[in-house]
C-alpha positions as CSV (number, residue, x, y, z in Angstrom):
1,L,-0.7,45.8,-13.5
2,R,-1.0,46.6,-9.9
3,L,2.4,48.4,-10.0
4,G,1.6,50.0,-13.3
5,L,-2.1,51.4,-12.0
6,G,-0.7,51.9,-8.9
7,G,2.7,54.4,-9.7
8,L,-0.1,56.0,-11.7
9,L,-2.9,57.2,-8.7
10,N,-0.7,57.0,-6.3
11,K,-2.6,55.1,-4.7
12,R,-2.0,51.1,-3.5
13,I,-4.1,48.5,-5.0
14,F,-5.8,45.3,-3.3
15,P,-6.8,42.5,-5.6
16,F,-10.1,40.6,-4.6
17,L,-10.5,37.6,-6.2
18,C,-13.0,34.8,-5.6
19,R,-14.0,31.7,-7.5
20,R,-16.3,28.5,-6.5
21,D,-13.7,26.6,-5.6
22,M,-12.6,28.5,-2.6
23,N,-13.9,27.7,0.6
24,F,-13.6,30.5,2.7
25,N,-14.2,30.1,6.8
26,G,-15.4,32.8,9.0
27,K,-11.9,34.3,10.0
28,Q,-11.0,34.4,7.2
29,I,-14.2,36.9,5.3
30,N,-13.7,39.3,8.3
31,H,-10.4,39.6,7.8
32,I,-11.5,40.5,4.0
33,Y,-13.9,42.7,5.7
34,N,-11.4,44.4,8.4
35,R,-9.4,45.0,4.8
36,L,-11.9,46.8,2.9
37,K,-12.5,49.3,5.6
38,Q,-8.9,49.9,6.0
39,D,-8.5,50.1,1.9
40,L,-12.0,52.6,2.5
41,H,-9.8,55.0,5.4
42,N,-6.8,55.4,3.2
43,C,-9.3,56.0,0.0
44,D,-7.2,52.6,-1.5
45,V,-8.1,50.9,-4.8
46,I,-9.6,47.3,-5.1
47,L,-9.0,45.6,-8.7
48,T,-11.2,42.5,-9.5
49,S,-13.8,41.9,-12.3
50,P,-17.8,40.9,-12.4
51,E,-16.6,37.0,-12.3
52,N,-15.0,37.3,-8.9
53,I,-18.0,39.9,-7.6
54,L,-20.4,37.4,-8.8
55,S,-19.0,34.5,-7.6
56,F,-18.5,35.6,-4.4
57,D,-22.2,36.4,-4.8
58,L,-23.0,33.5,-5.4
59,L,-20.7,31.8,-2.5
60,T,-23.2,33.4,-0.2
61,I,-26.0,31.6,-1.7
62,G,-24.2,28.2,-1.1
63,K,-23.2,28.8,2.1
64,C,-26.3,30.0,3.5
65,H,-28.1,26.3,1.3
66,R,-25.5,23.9,2.9
67,N,-26.6,25.5,6.8
68,E,-23.3,27.7,6.9
69,F,-25.3,30.1,8.4
70,D,-22.0,32.2,10.3
71,V,-20.1,32.1,7.6
72,G,-23.2,33.4,4.8
73,H,-24.0,36.3,7.4
74,C,-20.9,37.4,7.4
75,M,-20.2,37.2,3.2
76,L,-23.5,39.0,3.1
77,T,-22.5,41.5,5.2
78,V,-19.6,42.3,3.1
79,Q,-21.9,42.0,0.5
80,R,-23.7,44.8,1.5
81,W,-20.5,46.7,2.5
82,L,-19.3,46.8,-0.6
83,K,-22.9,47.8,-2.2
84,S,-22.9,50.5,0.2
85,F,-19.6,52.2,0.3
86,A,-17.5,50.9,-3.3
87,R,-18.2,53.0,-6.6
88,D,-17.5,50.5,-9.8
89,V,-14.8,51.4,-12.2
90,L,-15.5,49.6,-15.4
91,D,-13.5,49.5,-19.0
92,E,-15.2,47.8,-21.8
93,S,-18.6,47.6,-19.8
94,D,-20.4,46.2,-23.0
95,E,-18.2,43.6,-22.6
96,I,-17.5,42.4,-19.5
97,L,-21.5,43.2,-18.5
98,H,-22.4,40.9,-21.6
99,P,-25.0,38.3,-20.8
100,K,-22.6,35.8,-21.7
101,Y,-20.7,36.0,-19.3
102,Q,-23.3,35.8,-16.2
103,L,-22.4,32.8,-14.0
104,I,-24.8,30.2,-13.0
105,Y,-23.7,28.1,-10.0
106,T,-25.6,24.7,-9.7
107,V,-27.0,23.8,-5.7
108,G,-28.5,20.2,-4.3
109,N,-28.6,17.2,-5.7
110,Q,-27.8,16.3,-9.6
111,Q,-31.1,15.4,-11.4
112,N,-31.6,14.1,-14.9
113,V,-32.4,16.2,-17.6
114,D,-35.7,16.4,-18.6
115,G,-36.8,14.0,-20.8
116,G,-34.0,11.8,-19.7
117,A,-31.9,9.8,-22.5
118,E,-34.6,10.4,-24.9
119,C,-33.8,13.9,-24.8
120,W,-29.3,13.4,-26.0
121,N,-30.9,10.5,-28.5
122,T,-33.3,13.2,-30.1
123,I,-30.5,15.9,-29.7
124,Q,-27.7,13.7,-32.0
125,T,-30.8,12.7,-34.7
126,I,-32.1,15.8,-35.1
127,P,-28.8,16.7,-37.2
128,H,-29.2,14.6,-39.8
129,L,-33.4,14.9,-40.1
130,V,-32.5,18.5,-40.8
131,K,-30.0,18.1,-43.3
132,K,-32.6,14.9,-45.1
133,H,-35.7,16.8,-44.9
134,A,-35.3,21.0,-44.2
135,V,-35.6,22.1,-48.1
136,S,-38.4,20.1,-48.9
137,I,-40.2,21.0,-45.0
138,S,-39.7,24.7,-46.5
139,K,-40.9,24.2,-49.5
140,H,-44.4,22.8,-48.3
141,F,-45.1,25.2,-45.1
142,T,-44.0,28.2,-46.6
143,T,-45.8,30.3,-43.7
144,N,-46.5,29.1,-39.7
145,S,-48.4,26.1,-39.7
146,S,-49.8,25.0,-36.3
147,I,-52.3,22.0,-34.8
148,E,-54.5,23.1,-32.1
149,Q,-54.2,19.7,-29.6
150,V,-52.7,16.0,-30.5
151,N,-52.8,15.1,-26.8
152,N,-55.0,11.8,-27.9
153,K,-53.4,10.9,-31.1
154,F,-50.0,10.1,-29.5
155,S,-48.4,8.7,-26.9
156,Q,-47.0,10.0,-23.6
157,H,-43.5,9.3,-24.9
158,D,-44.2,10.4,-28.2
159,I,-45.2,14.0,-26.9
160,Q,-42.3,14.3,-25.2
161,Q,-40.2,13.3,-28.0
162,F,-42.8,16.8,-30.0
163,L,-42.0,19.3,-26.7
164,I,-38.3,17.9,-27.0
165,V,-37.8,19.0,-31.3
166,R,-40.0,22.0,-30.2
167,G,-37.5,23.3,-27.6
168,L,-34.4,22.8,-30.4
169,L,-36.1,24.0,-33.4
170,S,-38.9,27.1,-31.9
171,S,-36.8,28.2,-29.0
172,E,-34.1,28.6,-31.5
173,V,-31.4,26.2,-29.7
174,L,-30.5,24.2,-32.8
175,L,-30.1,28.1,-34.1
176,V,-27.7,29.4,-31.9
177,A,-25.5,26.3,-31.2
178,L,-25.5,26.3,-35.2
179,K,-24.4,30.1,-35.0
180,K,-21.4,29.3,-32.4
181,R,-18.0,28.5,-34.3
182,Y,-16.3,25.1,-33.2
183,R,-13.1,25.2,-31.4
184,V,-13.4,29.8,-31.4
185,N,-16.6,29.9,-29.1
186,Y,-17.1,26.1,-28.2
187,G,-15.3,23.0,-27.8
188,V,-14.2,19.8,-25.9
189,T,-11.1,20.5,-23.7
190,Q,-8.4,18.5,-22.9
191,N,-7.2,20.8,-20.0
192,S,-6.3,18.2,-17.3
193,S,-7.1,20.6,-14.6
194,F,-10.3,20.9,-16.4
195,H,-10.7,18.0,-18.1
196,R,-14.6,17.8,-19.8
197,L,-16.2,15.3,-22.4
198,M,-18.5,17.9,-23.1
199,A,-18.6,21.4,-25.1
200,V,-17.1,24.0,-22.9
201,P,-17.3,28.1,-23.8
202,F,-14.1,28.9,-25.7
203,Q,-12.5,32.3,-25.4
204,A,-10.8,32.4,-28.3
205,K,-9.3,29.6,-31.1
206,D,-8.6,26.5,-28.9
207,V,-8.8,28.3,-25.4
208,A,-11.0,26.9,-23.5
209,A,-12.7,29.5,-20.7
210,D,-11.6,28.4,-17.5
211,R,-13.9,26.3,-15.7
212,T,-16.4,27.1,-17.3
213,E,-19.4,25.1,-18.9
214,F,-22.8,25.8,-20.7
215,G,-25.8,27.1,-17.9
216,H,-28.4,25.8,-20.6
217,P,-28.6,21.4,-20.6
218,D,-29.8,21.4,-24.5
219,V,-27.1,24.1,-25.6
220,A,-24.3,22.1,-23.9
221,L,-26.0,18.9,-25.2
222,V,-26.3,20.1,-29.2
223,L,-22.4,21.4,-29.4
224,T,-21.5,18.5,-27.3
225,Q,-22.5,16.9,-30.4
226,L,-21.9,19.1,-33.3
227,S,-18.0,19.2,-31.6
228,Y,-17.9,15.1,-31.9
229,C,-19.5,15.5,-35.3
230,Y,-16.5,18.0,-36.5
231,S,-13.4,16.3,-34.7
232,G,-14.6,12.6,-34.7
233,L,-13.3,10.0,-31.7
234,S,-10.2,9.5,-30.6
235,D,-8.0,6.2,-30.3
236,S,-9.0,6.0,-26.8
237,Q,-12.3,7.6,-26.9
238,L,-13.3,4.5,-29.6
239,I,-12.0,1.7,-27.2
240,Q,-13.4,2.8,-24.6
241,C,-16.7,2.5,-26.3
242,F,-16.2,-0.6,-27.4
243,D,-14.9,-2.1,-24.1
244,R,-18.6,-0.6,-22.7
245,L,-20.5,-1.8,-25.7
246,T,-18.7,-5.7,-24.6
247,E,-19.0,-5.3,-21.3
248,K,-21.9,-3.9,-20.1
249,E,-24.3,-4.6,-23.0
250,T,-26.4,-7.8,-23.0
251,D,-27.1,-7.3,-26.8
252,P,-23.2,-5.9,-28.3
253,R,-23.9,-6.5,-31.8
254,S,-27.4,-5.4,-33.0
255,I,-26.1,-2.4,-31.0
256,Y,-23.1,-2.4,-32.8
257,E,-25.2,-2.5,-36.1
258,Q,-28.2,0.1,-34.9
């Protein structure tokens, strides 16, 4: 691509690549900065993608968050220079600038999702309840129905579950998940370089997006449940479940029966 475009334009083309696993130091950033200024002087072309630009922006924030201010300041200088002197030429802009391609980098320590274990337990139960009660509920509640206040009638634990269910239904998390196609829009990848037990976005049929996860925790949990409902567990996963049940649970028989 570089050779073909370079011959057509009669310009040198330089790639600008950036991923989260790249750990830049000050010397490398200064080299990139000097190379960009040289490209400006020679009217060269920089070949990149929105994902690379977003990764560089987010890495700058990550450097500052880890108190690496010297490197972060150098990266910020490069960002400002690009915004001042570079001009973007996009192809298929409606596709590559779609919100689904936006990048989100996590920072800080890991924390439990709101609701903890109740969140994924409730999500695991909801698809079965929808299949069982959706028709009868739609007949009895044909219009929007609401209850003004229930705080004094239910425990905090019950209210937490209500909020989880409300997010799945009224915020259309479940609807969005059910509209996606298994193994086309999402699935569980067995790629050894990026192996995840949770569902990840797919670019095409059985082709997982490179180093990408779903940013919304509830969406990720729902799609993971659906993935294993469609595919089932492999033999090794089933053996792992039984091993965990017998080794780490105090009453494995009752848990298995449940």
